[in-house]
C-alpha positions, 0 to 999 in steps of 0.5 A: 921239243923245239925249245930244247932244240933252240937251247941246244943251238944257243949252247952250240953257238956260245959254248954254254947253255943259257942261264935264263930263257924268257918267252916274249909276247907274240902278236899276229904271227905264229912264230915264237920269240925268246930272250936267251941270256947267258954269255950273250943275250940273243933272241931265239926264234921258232917258226912253224913254216920252214918256207917263211923261215927260209925267206926271212933268213935269206932276205936278212942275210942279203940285207946285211950284205947291203949294210941295211939296219936289220938284226944279224942272224948268228946261227940256224938249225939245219932245217931252219926251223929255229934260229938265233938273232941279234937282240935289238932290245924292247923299244918298238917305234910304236911304243917310242911314239906312244905319247903322240899316238895317244894325244895326237900331238907328236914331240920333235923327238917322236917326229924325228924317229918317224922321219928317220924311218921314212928316209930309210925306207927307199934304201930298203926298197931299192938297195934291198932289191938289188941282187935279191933272189925274189924266188925265195919270198914267201908266200908269193915272189911278187905283188901282182894282179892275182895277189891284189884280188886275193887281198880284196876278196880277203876283205870281202869274205873276212870282214865285209860279209862278217858285218852283215852288210848287203851288197851286189857282189858282181858290181863289187868284183868289177871295181876290184878288177879296176882297182887291180889295173890302177895299182898294177900301173905302179909295178916296179922291181923294188922290195915291198916290205908288205907289213911295214908298220911301227911295230916292226921297227925297233929303236936302238941307240936312237936309230931305227932297225927293221924286223919281220920282213919275211912277207916281203916280195917284189912290188911297188914302193907306194904300198909301204908308204901307205902301210906305215903312214895309215897304220890303224893305231898310229893316229898320225894327224894329216899334217904330219902324214903329209910332212912325212910323205915329203921326207919320203919323196926327198929320199926316193929322189936319190933313186928315181925322179918323182912327179910329186902330184902324180905320186900323191894321187897314186898313193891314195889308191894304195892307201884305200887298198891297204886299208881294205887289206888290213880290215880283211886281216882284222876280220880274220884274226879278230872275228874268226880267230878271236884275237883281241888285239885285232878286234880292238884295232877295227874301229881305228881302221874304220875311222881311217876309211871314213876319213879317206872317203871324205874325198871320193874315188870316182874310179870306184863309185859302187865300192865307195857307196858300199864303204860309206854304208859300211862306216855308217853301220851301228857297230862302228858309229856307236864306237865313233860317238864315244870318241867324238868331240863335244864343244860346250859353249856357255854364256854366264854372269861374272857376279854368279861365278865362272862355270865349272867343267863337269867333264873333268877336262879342266881346260878350254876358254873363258872369254871376258866380254865386259870390255865390249860396249854394254847395251844393258846400260841403256833402259830400252835394252834391259828387257832384252837379250843378245838373241833379240834383234834390237840388241844384235843390231846395237852390238853389230853397228857399234862394231866392238863385238865383231872385232872381239869375235874375230880374235875369238874365232881364230883361237877357238878354230885352232883349238877345235881342229887340234882336239879333233885330230887328237881324239879329245872328247870335250872342250868348253868355251865360255863367255862372261859379262856383267849380267850374262844377258847381252854381250855374252849371250850374243858371243856364245850364240854366234860362236856355237853356230860358227863351230857347228857350221865349220866343223860339224861337231856336236855343240852344246849351247847353254845360256846359263842365266837365261835358262836356255839350252840348244844342241847342234848335233854332229853332222 
C-alpha cells in the first residue's frame, strides 16, 4: 500500500517510524495528505499522477532556490509518487479571514494578510519564472489559445448545458474565439499560478506561504489577480478588491511599468474568463462528481457573475445575453432571494411603543421626528396624514423635515450599502412622532421611496397607526 511506502519514506528520512499518522481532509484534488508525527512533524503526500507530482517537486525546488515562501520538500520516492514536505500548520488564509468573509467587514488584521499575499504575488510570477523549465508544467506548459478554448468549452459543456438553458452554440463559439484573442494580447513569460486562491495560501507566524501550484504554467499575470480577488466564496467587497488591486499594481511596478487604466480594463476580461472557468469546474465536480463543496460554491460564483455583468462587455454581446439569462434561471434567483436584503421602514406613535424587530436582528434605526414642527397641533390638519398633499406642503414649506431627512438619508444610505455588501437580509428603519400620523408618516414614506429608487432592494413600508402597508419589490 502507498501509505506503507510513505511511512517507509518517513523512517528513511528521520531514522524512526512515525508515532502517529493522521490523514488530512481533502478538497478538490485527488492527492492525499497526511500529518506524520515522530522525531519531526512532516506532511506526507501521495499523488496519483506522477507527471503532476514531478511538476510540483520541480517547481517547488526552483521556488525555494529563489527564496520564495513555499514548503520545503525533504524527501521523495524514486518514482515521485510519494514525498515529504514541511508542515506549515493548519491555518489557511481562507480560514484566517473567515469573519470578514461571513460578514463582509474585514478587520485591519485580515486586510493586512490579504495585502501581504497580493504584494508577494508578483515575486512568484516574475522571480518564480526566472530560469524555470516550463516544460515540466502539467498538464500544459503554457496558457495559450487552445487552453483558453478548452476552459470555455469546459464551462459550456459541464455547467451551461447542465442548467438546461437554451443557446445558439455557433454564436457562443464565435465570441469564445474573440475572447481568446483579447486574452492572448496579454501573453507574458511569467509564472501563472492558475489556482491562486485563499485556500492555497497558508499563514505561518503571520506570513503567507504558498502551496498547490503544481497546475502552474507560463502565462499572463492578470489571471492570478482575477482568481484571487474574485474567488467565489471570498466575499470581498468591491472597495476592498480595488484597494488590493492597487497594492498588487504597486508591487508589480518593481518588475515592469504599468498603465493602471489599461490594467484594470484588461483585468475585467480575465475576471469574466476565470468566472466561467470556475463555473465549469464547479459543474463537473459538483453536478457530475457530486462533491458537495463545489455545489455549495455555485451560488457564490453566479452572484459574482451577476455583479460583473452590471457593466456589460460590448466585445461579447451574445455571450452577455446568455449569461444574463443564466443568472436569472429560477434555481439561481431562488437562492439569491434567500440572501437578499429587505428594508422594513415603519412609522409609529411613541405613545403606543417603539416597534419590535421580529427578524431577531435587533438592529437598525429609530428616528425621533418630534423635534420637527408638528402640523397635528393645527385643527385643519388633524383629519389628514403625512400622505396628504396639504400636510406634505405644510412640512416642506416649513423646511424642518427636509433638513431632518438630509441627515437621515446620509446615515441610512451608508447602512444599506454596507448591509448589501455584507449579505445581510434584514434592516429596520423606524420613524416615531406623537401620534404616528403626520411627521413620521411623511418621513417613512419618503425614505422608503428613496431606498427603493436608489438601491433597488425590497422595501416593506408600514404605517402602523394608519394600518397601511406597501411593498416595493426588489429590482
